[in-house]
C-alpha positions as CSV (number, residue, x, y, z in Angstrom):
1,X,11.5,-16.2,-2.7
2,X,13.6,-17.0,0.4
3,X,11.9,-18.3,3.5
4,X,13.4,-18.8,6.9
5,X,10.5,-20.9,8.1
6,X,8.0,-23.3,6.7
7,X,6.4,-23.6,3.4
8,X,5.7,-22.3,0.0
9,X,3.9,-19.1,-0.9
10,X,0.4,-20.0,-2.1
11,X,-0.7,-17.0,-4.2
12,X,-4.2,-17.9,-5.4
13,X,-5.3,-20.1,-2.5
14,X,-7.3,-18.5,0.2
15,X,-6.6,-19.7,3.7
16,X,-8.7,-19.8,6.8
17,X,-7.1,-18.9,10.1
18,X,-9.1,-19.8,13.2
19,X,-8.2,-19.8,16.9
20,X,-8.2,-23.6,17.0
21,X,-6.6,-24.3,13.6
22,X,-3.6,-22.1,13.0
23,X,-1.8,-24.4,10.5
24,X,-1.2,-22.3,7.5
25,X,1.8,-19.9,7.7
26,X,1.3,-16.2,7.7
27,X,3.8,-13.9,6.0
28,X,5.9,-11.4,7.9
29,X,8.8,-9.3,6.7
30,X,12.0,-9.8,8.5
31,X,11.8,-6.2,9.8
32,X,8.3,-6.5,11.2
33,X,9.2,-9.9,12.7
34,X,12.1,-8.4,14.6
35,X,10.1,-5.4,15.9
36,X,7.1,-7.6,16.9
37,X,9.4,-10.1,18.8
38,X,11.0,-7.2,20.6
39,X,7.5,-5.8,21.5
40,X,6.5,-9.2,22.9
41,X,9.8,-9.7,24.8
42,X,9.6,-6.2,26.4
43,X,5.9,-6.4,27.2
44,X,6.1,-10.0,28.6
45,X,8.8,-8.8,30.9
46,X,6.5,-6.3,32.4
47,X,3.1,-7.9,32.1
48,X,1.9,-11.0,30.3
49,X,-1.4,-10.9,28.5
50,X,-3.6,-13.1,26.3
51,X,-3.0,-10.6,23.4
52,X,0.7,-11.0,23.6
53,X,0.4,-14.8,23.7
54,X,-1.8,-14.8,20.6
55,X,0.7,-12.6,18.8
56,X,3.6,-14.8,19.8
57,X,1.6,-17.8,18.5
58,X,1.1,-16.1,15.2
59,X,4.8,-15.2,14.9
60,X,5.7,-18.8,15.8
61,X,4.0,-20.0,12.6
62,X,5.0,-17.1,10.4
63,X,7.1,-17.5,7.2
64,X,9.7,-14.8,7.6
65,X,10.5,-13.2,4.3
66,X,13.2,-10.8,3.3
67,X,11.7,-7.3,2.6
68,X,13.1,-7.3,-1.0
69,X,11.1,-10.5,-1.7
70,X,8.0,-9.5,0.3
71,X,4.6,-9.9,-1.5
72,X,2.8,-6.5,-1.7
73,X,-0.6,-7.9,-1.0
74,X,0.2,-9.0,2.5
75,X,-1.0,-7.2,5.7
76,X,2.1,-5.7,7.4
77,X,2.7,-3.3,10.2
78,X,1.5,0.1,9.1
79,X,-0.3,-1.2,6.1
80,X,-4.0,-0.3,5.6
81,X,-6.3,-3.3,5.2
82,X,-9.9,-3.3,4.0
83,X,-11.8,-6.4,5.1
84,X,-15.3,-7.6,5.0
85,X,-17.0,-9.1,8.0
86,X,-18.8,-12.0,6.2
87,X,-21.3,-12.5,9.0
88,X,-22.4,-8.9,9.1
89,X,-21.8,-8.0,5.5
90,X,-19.9,-4.9,6.6
91,X,-16.7,-3.6,5.1
92,X,-14.1,-1.9,7.4
93,X,-10.7,-0.4,6.9
94,X,-7.9,0.0,9.5
95,X,-4.2,0.6,9.6
96,X,-2.4,-1.9,11.7
97,X,0.0,-0.1,14.1
98,X,2.1,-0.6,17.2
99,X,0.2,0.0,20.4
100,X,1.5,3.5,21.1
101,X,0.2,4.7,17.7
102,X,-3.3,3.1,17.9
103,X,-6.2,5.6,17.6
104,X,-9.6,4.1,16.8
105,X,-11.0,7.6,15.7
106,X,-8.2,7.7,13.1
107,X,-8.8,4.1,12.1
108,X,-5.5,2.9,13.4
109,X,-5.7,-0.3,15.3
110,X,-3.1,-1.9,17.5
111,X,-1.4,-5.1,16.5
112,X,-2.4,-6.4,20.0
113,X,-6.1,-5.9,19.3
114,X,-7.8,-9.2,18.3
115,X,-8.5,-8.0,14.8
116,X,-4.9,-6.6,14.4
117,X,-3.4,-9.9,15.4
118,X,-5.9,-11.8,13.2
119,X,-5.1,-9.8,10.1
120,X,-1.3,-9.5,10.3
121,X,0.4,-11.6,7.7
122,X,-2.7,-12.4,5.7
123,X,-3.1,-11.8,2.0
124,X,-5.8,-10.4,-0.2
125,X,-8.5,-13.0,-0.6
126,X,-7.7,-14.8,2.7
127,X,-10.6,-15.6,5.0
128,X,-9.8,-15.3,8.7
129,X,-11.8,-16.7,11.6
130,X,-10.9,-15.1,14.8
131,X,-12.3,-14.7,18.3
132,X,-13.2,-11.2,19.4
133,X,-14.9,-9.8,22.5
134,X,-18.1,-9.9,20.5
135,X,-17.7,-13.5,19.4
136,X,-16.2,-15.4,16.4
137,X,-15.9,-13.2,13.3
138,X,-15.1,-14.4,9.8
139,X,-13.2,-11.7,7.9
140,X,-12.2,-11.6,4.2
141,X,-9.2,-9.5,3.3
142,X,-10.3,-7.4,0.3
143,X,-7.5,-4.9,-0.2
144,X,-4.0,-4.0,1.3
145,X,-2.3,-0.7,0.9
146,X,1.3,-0.5,2.0
147,X,2.6,2.5,3.8
148,X,4.1,5.3,1.8
149,X,6.5,7.1,4.2
150,X,8.4,4.2,5.8
151,X,11.4,3.3,3.6
152,X,11.9,0.0,5.4
153,X,8.4,-1.2,4.5
154,X,7.6,-3.1,1.3
155,X,6.9,-1.1,-1.9
156,X,3.7,0.9,-2.1
157,X,1.1,-1.4,-3.6
158,X,-2.7,-1.7,-3.5
159,X,-4.6,-4.7,-4.7
160,X,-8.2,-5.8,-4.5
161,X,-9.9,-9.1,-4.6
162,X,-12.8,-9.7,-7.0
163,X,-16.2,-9.2,-5.4
């Protein structure tokens, strides 16, 4: 696999991502990276927000990977992710989208929402600690399903983590 930024891909090693300890790289396809950087640049020009700053921080530590080499078990833009809230023992599923396509009733959450920013680039089995308006949540990525209709996205793939 070719990386433009730091590190080695750790396949079987869960990582913890927290608002105070963002050391482990996340994985972003080159296409998503470009689109997200453009979103940040455009939005920061018109209005700076904490959500944009958090997304920029995540992208700053991302390992950018060529789409042909991209692992299918990583949360990408337009992928559907099932995760477990370890504190509440609840399982939720959302599709991570750009802000204009977000619709909570249709279970599409914006990349700029705290959970969207927390989950982007994580792999099945990763545990994420992230600050939300309701407090710190600890989430475990259980399954990732890649989008079917976007030919620029990684291959369709669904994987689950053992219970």
